[in-house]
N, C-alpha and C positions, 0 to 999 in steps of 0.2 A: 456440590456447588463450588467447592474449592477447586476441583479439577476444571470446572467451567471458567472460573476466574483465571486459572493458569492458561487456558486456551487463549483468552483475550490478551493477557499480559505477554505471552510468548509471541502472539501475532504482532503486537506493537514493538516487540524487541527484535523483529525480523528473524526470529528463530523458527522458521516455518517447519523444519523437520521435527523439532521437539513439540511444536504446537500440534502437528499432525498426530504424533504419538498420543498426546492427551485427548485430542478430539476423537480419534479412532477408538481409544479405550472407553471413553464415555458413551460413544455411539454403540459399541458392542454391549455395554451394560444397560442401554436404554436410558441413559442419564444425560445425554448431551442436550443442553438447553435449545429450544426451538430457534431462538434468534442466532444461534451459532452455526446452524446448518449451512447458511450461505458462506460463512467464513470457511467452514470445513470443505465445502465444494470448491471454493476458490483456491484454497491451499493445494488441493489435489490437482486442480487445473494448472495453477501457476507454477508449481514446483514439480510437476509430473510425478506426484507421489501416489501410491496405490489407493484406489478408491474401492471401498467395500461394494460387493455385488448388490447389496440391498439399499444402497444409497442412490436415490433417484437423481437423474441428471438435472442440471440447472435448466429452468424453463421460465417462460413469461409468467407462469402461475406462481413463481416464487417472489414476484415483485409486489411491493405494497403500492396500491393505486395512488394514494395521496399521502406521501411520507411527511411526517412532521418532526420526528425525533432523530437524534444522531444515529441510533442503531438502524432505523428504517432507511435513512439516506445511505449509510455505509453498506448495508446489505443490498440495497438496490444497485448501488455502484458496482459492487462485486459481481452480482448476477449479470448486469449489463456487460461487464467486462468479459465474463465467460461467454456470453452470447455474441461477442464481437460488436456490440453496439457502443462504440467507444465514446461518441459524443454524449450519450446519456450517462455512461459510466463516469466520465470526467465531470459532468454537471453534478451528479449525485455525490461523488467523492469530494468535490470542492465544497459542497454544502456541508457535508459531514465534517470536513476539515475546519470549517468556521465554527462548528458546534463542539468540536472535540477538545478534550483536555490535552491530548497529545497532538496538537495541530501540525507540528513538523512531520510526524510520521505520515499523516494522511495527505499532506501536501506532496510528500515524496511519492505516495501511491498515485496521486493525480499525475505527477510527472512520469512515472513508470507506465501508466496507462496511456498517456499521450505519446510516449516513445513507441509503445506497441502499435499505435495507430499512425505512426510517422508524422505526428503533429509536433514538430520541433519547437514552434513558437509557443505552444501551450506548455510543453515540457520545460522550456527555458523559463517561462513566467512562473511556473509552480516552484521550480528549484530556487529562483531568485526570491520569491516570497518566503519560502522556507528559511533561506539564509538570513533574510532581513528580519523576519518576525520571530524567529526562534534560533538565534545564532548559537545558543548552547547545544542545540541538537544537530548542528551541522557537523558532518563527519567527512572523512577523506573521500568517500564515494560521491557525496553531494558536490564537494568542491571539484572533484575530477570530472564529473558530468558537466558542471558549469564551465570548466576549462574547455572541454570539447565543444560545447555550444558556442562559447565566445571565439574559439579558434575558427569554427566554421563560419561565424558571422564576421570574421576579419577584424576582430577587436583585440589586438595583441596585448595591450596594456592590461585589460581586464582578464584576459586569458592567463597572462603571467602571474598576476596577483592571485587568482584562484588556484593556480597550480602550486604556488608557494604555500597557500593555506592547506591545500591537500597534503602536501609533503609534511607540513608541520603537524597536522592532525593524525597522520598515519600511525606514529608511535603510540598515541593514546588509544587508538583502536586495537592495535595488536597486543598491547600489554594491559 
């Protein structure tokens, strides 16, 4: 169970390669928690990491019909993302973000999913919300993505401000 907790913690730390190591180990031992299989499938999909031969591909059967909990919304969002149903993925991940302890991470996931679907307005909205509601979790990547969106939207003052924040937060990230 400690290894399963590590899978979730590493996911939320954006350390997908290390998360994959823990998940694959637990899977091979038959100890991966059932609610972590969608996470494991998504990590393999998103980061192009090796998928065990005995791991079933993501399918509609993995979805919870009427999700009510954070885990159900998160997992549905990840499965929809794998299946390229981006609108459903964004909706489920947004709901998960509102229920999560680590709201900023899941808002950034919403933004990444929106970027994958070329929905720049949704991505910008998610990054802005993450920055406003969880400023302590904003990092140089978030600020740099915001900079790019503001630049594309022809908002030079906001673009410059977020670029400066990105540059200021980069040393914290690297050290």
